[in-house]
C-alpha positions in Angstrom: -107.7 36.9 -38.3 -107.1 39.1 -35.0 -103.4 38.4 -35.1 -103.3 39.3 -38.8 -104.8 42.8 -38.1 -103.7 43.7 -34.9 -100.2 44.1 -32.9 -99.5 43.3 -29.3 -97.5 45.7 -27.3 -95.0 43.1 -26.8 -94.7 41.8 -30.3 -91.0 41.9 -31.5 -89.7 42.7 -34.9 -89.9 39.0 -36.0 -93.4 38.7 -35.2 -94.2 42.0 -36.8 -92.2 41.2 -40.1 -94.0 37.8 -40.1 -97.4 39.6 -39.8 -96.5 41.8 -42.5 -95.4 38.9 -44.9 -98.7 37.5 -44.3 -100.8 40.2 -45.0 -98.6 40.8 -48.2 -99.5 37.2 -49.4 -103.3 37.9 -49.0 -102.8 41.2 -50.8 -100.7 39.7 -53.6 -102.7 36.3 -54.0 -105.8 35.9 -55.4 -106.0 32.3 -54.0 -104.8 33.4 -50.6 -107.4 35.8 -50.5 -110.1 33.2 -51.2 -108.7 30.8 -48.7 -108.9 33.6 -46.0 -112.5 34.4 -47.2 -113.5 30.8 -46.8 -111.9 29.9 -43.5 -113.4 33.1 -42.3 -116.9 32.7 -43.2 -116.9 28.7 -43.7 -116.7 26.7 -47.0 -120.0 26.4 -48.8 -122.5 23.5 -47.6 -122.4 20.6 -50.1 -119.8 22.2 -52.1 
């Protein structure tokens, strides 16, 4: 999550574009957003 939301001072153009494409995927895809949320908080117990 940190690498998705923050840039490093030494980050190059390729890494910046990769980061933006990952954020675009999360913003544009309901399934990608759900996957991020599940990975962030954990999967439901017994589900």
